C-alpha positions as CSV (number, residue, x, y, z in Angstrom):
1,Y,78.6,136.6,160.7
2,M,78.2,132.9,161.2
3,S,74.9,132.8,159.4
4,F,76.8,133.8,156.2
5,F,78.9,130.7,156.6
6,K,76.1,128.2,157.1
7,D,76.9,126.9,153.6
8,Y,80.2,126.0,152.0
9,L,81.4,128.9,149.8
10,Y,82.9,128.3,146.4
11,Q,86.6,129.1,146.0
12,Q,87.8,127.2,142.9
13,H,87.1,124.3,140.6
14,I,89.1,122.2,138.3
15,T,87.9,119.7,135.7
16,Y,89.4,116.3,135.1
17,E,87.9,113.9,132.6
18,E,84.2,113.6,133.4
19,N,84.4,115.1,136.9
20,V,84.7,118.5,138.4
21,Y,86.6,118.9,141.7
22,V,85.4,121.9,143.7
23,L,87.2,123.6,146.6
24,Y,84.8,125.1,149.1
25,F,85.5,126.9,152.4
26,T,83.6,128.0,155.4
27,M,84.3,129.5,158.8
28,V,83.9,127.4,161.9
29,G,84.1,128.5,165.5
30,F,85.5,131.9,166.1
31,D,88.0,132.3,163.3
32,D,88.9,128.8,162.1
33,V,88.6,127.8,158.4
34,E,87.5,124.6,156.9
35,W,88.1,123.5,153.3
36,N,86.2,120.7,151.5
37,I,87.0,119.3,148.1
38,V,84.0,117.8,146.6
39,K,83.8,115.7,143.4
40,W,80.9,116.4,141.1
41,K,79.9,114.7,137.9
42,K,80.6,117.3,135.1
43,S,77.0,117.0,134.0
44,D,75.7,118.0,137.5
45,W,78.1,120.9,138.1
46,K,76.2,124.2,137.9
47,N,79.1,126.6,139.0
48,D,77.1,127.7,142.0
49,D,78.8,130.0,144.5
50,K,77.8,127.9,147.5
51,L,76.9,124.4,148.5
52,S,74.6,123.7,151.4
53,R,75.6,121.3,154.1
54,D,72.3,119.4,153.6
55,K,72.9,118.9,149.9
56,L,76.4,117.6,150.6
57,K,75.0,115.1,153.2
58,S,72.0,114.0,151.2
59,D,73.1,114.0,147.5
60,S,74.7,110.6,146.9
61,S,76.2,111.9,143.6
62,L,78.5,114.3,145.5
63,I,81.6,112.9,147.1
64,K,83.7,114.7,149.7
65,I,87.2,113.6,148.9
66,I,89.3,115.9,151.1
67,W,88.6,117.8,154.3
68,N,91.2,120.2,155.7
69,Y,91.0,122.5,158.7
70,D,93.0,125.4,159.8
71,E,93.1,126.5,163.5
72,G,95.7,128.2,165.5
73,P,98.2,129.8,163.1
74,K,96.8,130.2,159.6
75,N,98.1,129.3,156.2
76,M,95.8,131.4,154.2
77,E,97.9,132.5,151.3
78,N,98.0,130.9,147.8
79,I,95.1,128.5,148.5
80,R,94.5,126.5,145.3
81,L,93.9,123.2,143.6
82,F,96.0,122.0,140.7
83,I,96.5,118.8,138.7
84,E,99.9,117.4,138.0
85,N,100.6,113.9,136.6
86,D,97.0,112.7,137.3
87,Y,97.1,113.9,140.9
88,L,95.0,116.6,142.4
89,V,97.0,118.7,144.8
90,F,95.6,121.0,147.5
91,E,98.0,123.8,148.4
92,R,97.8,126.5,151.0
93,G,100.4,128.7,152.6
94,N,102.7,127.7,149.7
95,L,102.8,124.2,151.1
96,Y,101.2,121.1,149.7
97,H,98.7,119.8,152.1
98,S,96.8,117.0,150.3
99,L,97.3,114.7,147.4
100,Y,94.5,112.7,145.7
101,D,95.2,110.1,143.0
102,L,92.7,110.8,140.2
103,K,93.2,107.5,138.5
104,S,92.7,105.3,141.5
105,E,90.4,107.8,143.2
106,S,92.2,107.5,146.5
107,L,93.5,110.0,149.0
108,L,97.2,109.5,149.4
109,F,98.2,112.4,151.7
110,N,96.2,114.7,153.9
111,E,96.2,115.8,157.5
112,E,92.8,117.2,158.5
113,S,94.3,119.4,161.2
114,P,98.0,120.1,160.9
115,W,98.0,122.2,164.0
116,H,96.9,119.2,166.1
117,A,99.0,116.7,164.3
118,S,102.2,118.7,164.6
119,D,101.6,119.6,168.3
120,A,103.5,122.8,167.4
121,E,103.6,125.8,169.6
122,D,103.8,128.3,166.7
123,K,103.3,128.7,162.9
124,E,107.0,128.2,162.1
125,K,107.1,124.8,163.8
126,M,103.8,123.7,162.4
127,N,104.9,124.6,158.9
128,E,108.2,122.6,159.4
129,W,106.0,119.6,160.3
130,I,103.8,120.2,157.2
131,K,106.8,120.5,155.0
132,T,108.4,117.3,156.3
133,N,105.2,115.2,156.6
134,L,103.1,116.4,153.7
135,H,104.7,118.8,151.3
136,D,108.0,116.9,150.7
137,K,106.2,113.5,150.5
138,I,103.8,114.9,148.0
139,M,106.6,116.5,145.9
140,E,108.4,113.1,145.9
141,K,105.2,111.4,144.6
142,L,104.7,114.0,141.9
143,N,108.2,113.5,140.7
144,E,108.1,109.7,140.5
């Protein structure tokens, strides 16, 4: 099955001004999931269902703005991007994981591997860490 995941697979896209932000996923290892959010120029976006790793590495017009990885316990429900107050938010497991400032084009909050960062022994403790260290801080920024 890993040959199917040699490319990044399209999950969602969202347009902001002259750019398109695309959420891709792929499987890595045995059952871990990786998400990449890639910024495209609107004129270059073709709504393809996958993106090759080689194209992402070699095409200087593509910018990977967020990388997020799920191993151990999974937060696989409600995976989506949305824009609020000129911020791009990446949500999964009903928790905000990443916040990107679209005006300054800077990543404000993201933890590439919450399982490792939290040093949690189970999903409940990991999600408590995510809520405290990512979700709540992102909510606070969105409500400023």
